[in-house]
N, C-alpha and C positions, 0 to 999 in steps of 0.2 A: 440880201442870202441868209442868216439867223435863221426866217420864214421858210426859206426852201428846206433847208438843213430840218426844222423840227416840222415839217411836212413829210421829210423824209421818213427823219426817223417814225410820227404816226404813220405811217401807210409802211412801215415794216413792221410793227406790233399790231398792225391789222393784219395782214398778210405771217405773221408769226402764229397767230389767239384763230385762224382761220385752220392753220395746215395743224395745230393740233387740237382742238376740235372735230376734222375728220378724222387725228391715227385715232384719237381715244372717245370719242364719243361706239364706239362697237365694243369698248370693251365694258365701257358702263352701261350701256341697254345689253351687255348679255348678264355682268351681274347686279340689275336691274330687274331680271327677267326669269335671272333665278334662286330670287330672292322672293318676286313679287307673288304671295297665294292665287291669285287665278293667272299667270300668263296665259291660257287660254284664250280667257277674254276680252283681251288686248293688251301688251303691258303699258303702262301710261310713265312718263317721263319724272315724276313722281309715287309711289305707289305706295295708299296710304296706309295697307291690311301686310305686313312682313310677317315674312315665315323661315323655318329652317325645313320645311317636311318634306320639302326636294332634297337637298341633301340627302336627310335620312334615308328615302325611295330608291335615291342612287347605289348608296354604297351599304344597302338589305337586302331587300329585295331585288334591284335591283345587276346584286351582282360587283358593283363595279370596286369595289375595294381589293378585292380579286383580283381584275385588269391593271388594277394601278399594282400593286408587286406585282407582276409577272415583268410589267412595262421596266417598273426599275428596276430593275434582277435584269434582262435586255440591253438595256442603257447601260448602266455599270460595268458590264463586261466588257460592252461593245467599246466604250468609254477606257478603260486600261488594256485591251486586245493591243485593241489599233493605236493607241499611240504606245504601247512597248514593243511594237512590229512595226511600223513609221519612223520610228525613233531610232531603229535597227539598220531597216533599211535605207536611210539619209545620210545616215553615216558614210554608210557603203558604197554610195552614188554618190556624196561628195567628196570623197577624202580618200578609191583607192580608186588606183588604174586601173583598167581591162577592155577588156575590146568589147563592142557597141553599149558601152557603156552609156553615149546622147540617146545611138540609139533610141537606149531604155528608159532614160528619162520621158522622151518626147513618145515613146509612147503609153504612159503612165501621165502624159498633161492629154493626149490623145480619146484616152479613156473616160478622163474629166467628161469627156463631149459626147461620149455615147450616151443619149437620150434613155434611162431610166426604164421608160416599159417598153424597147428590146432590147431588155437582155432579163424580163419574168421567165420565160418559156427556159432557156438556157438554164439559167439558175435557177430552175425550177427540176428540170429534168439532173441534175447533177445533185441536188438534195435528197431526192427519192431515189441515188442511184447510192448514194450511202446513207440510206433513209432512218432517212433525219426528218422529214416529212413527219406535219403534226408534231415536233416536238420544238420550244422555246429555243434547245442548240442549235438548230437548224436556220432558225432565225436568229441566231447570236453569228451565224461563219457567213450567213447573205451582208448579213450590217457591217460587217468586220469587213469582210469584202469590199463594201460601196463605198465606206471609210478612206480606205488605203489612201487609192490614190487622192486624196486631196491633204493625202495625214506626209504620203513622202513628201511632197509637193514642194506645203506646205514652213517640212522638216531641216529639208535640203540647204534652203536660201542660209535657215539660222546655223547649223551646221558646217554652213561655209561662210559665214561671217567671223566665226571663232578663231585666233589665228593659230596659225601653225603653231606659231615662237611660243606663245602660253602652251601650247596643246604640249609641244618636245617640253618644258619648262618642266608641266608637271612633272613626265613619265619621267622626270630623271630625280624629282621632289620623292618616286613611288609611289606619284598617285595616278592613279587610274582616268579613263574619258570620265569615265559615270563622275568625276567629281565635282567637272565642269558641266555637270546636266544643269544648272543653274540659271547656267549664261543661254540652257535652249525652253527655258520654264516659259517665258511668254508664246513660242512658238506652239506648247506643248502645250498652254490654254485652246489658244482658236483651233488647235483640233481637234482639243476636247468636246469644245459646244458644238463644231461642225457633227463631231459623230454623236452626243445628245440629243441635239434634234433631232440625227437626224434618227435614229435609234427609237423616239420618243415620242415622233411625231409620222410615220413613216405609215401608209395604209396595204395599199396593194400589194408586196412583201408578202407581208405580213397577214392580211387575208386571203391570199394563194399558197404560203407555205400555208399556215393551221388548218383550214378548210374544216374541217366541222370536229375538230378538236375547240372547245367553248371552255373549257379548265384553261387554256394557256390562252386566253384571244387578250392582246395588248390592247390599249384606252382605244386606240384609233379605230378597232373591232367592237368594242364595245359599248364607245356612242351609236353608234350605229343600229341593235334593237332597242332605241328612243322610237327610231324614226318610222312610222306604218304608213302601209299603204291610201287611206285614207282618210289619213289627221296623226298633226305629232303630241308626241308628251316634252311640248316648248320646254317647261318649268323644269324633269327633269336633263333634256339635251342639256340645259340653258347649264343647271346645275354642274353636268358632270365636264362640261366643257373650262368652268371654272376650277373642277381639278383640274386638269388634263396642265392648267395653263400654270399653274399657282408650284409643279417641281420645277418647269425651266427654269420660270421669274427663280426662284429661290438658288439655283442652279448657277448661274446666270449673274447676281446679284452678289453671291464667291469667289465667283473668277472676271467681275468686273472691270477690275485695276490691273489687271496683267493683258486680257483683252486690247484692250484703243491696243499697247504699244506690242503686241500680237499678229496685229494685222500688216501693219506696215513696217515692221523692225525686220523682216522677213524678207526685203526686201532692196535691202543695201546690200546683200552684196552674195554672188550664186547664177 
């Protein structure tokens, strides 16, 4: 029995190691390629000549610093606006009784099932009619609209999980509903992560709506300029990819404590 137990533990350890290798190797290869002095000549597993010239080129001549700034502004605005609107809408759906409430909730769920590619033309026409093509404001409006269905559906469970008796007691003590905001904070964290990643990594809508406004390009579009017709600047590509990954990792590290509870706590009631 002990031998079987040890064999099982050894097998689990080997499988976990293989899984980690499979998961982390692309990230390691990206970092190695970003710091390699000659990535176009073939990247070595342990390069001897390391340099930061790729990052210097990307941030200066490549203009990636402006792309990072644009993406950061768009992502932060989308996180704040979508979080606020999702919270208000979820409170209305979970607490108030009105006609077609169930149908509205089902419609929100159905919207999440629609492929993003099917929404490109309708949203393009709407942004064009609003005269926001080529602007970051138009991109913020679209990303906020894309993040709202998930945010409303997620926060609806958190709001419904707050006991009505607790809410009434707070009202009697003179507190408003906003004083109970910490009770739904895990849900706000989960929705903010989704909104941030959507606004940071999205490519199709950014490319369609921004068009030739190169000064408003986000990082997803800016990365495309390092790919050529006949050859690619792999050092710049990997350095830019590293710069794109860092803000997402920082944001995730900041909110990861509440993220795991936020993904499951909203399913308690609703």
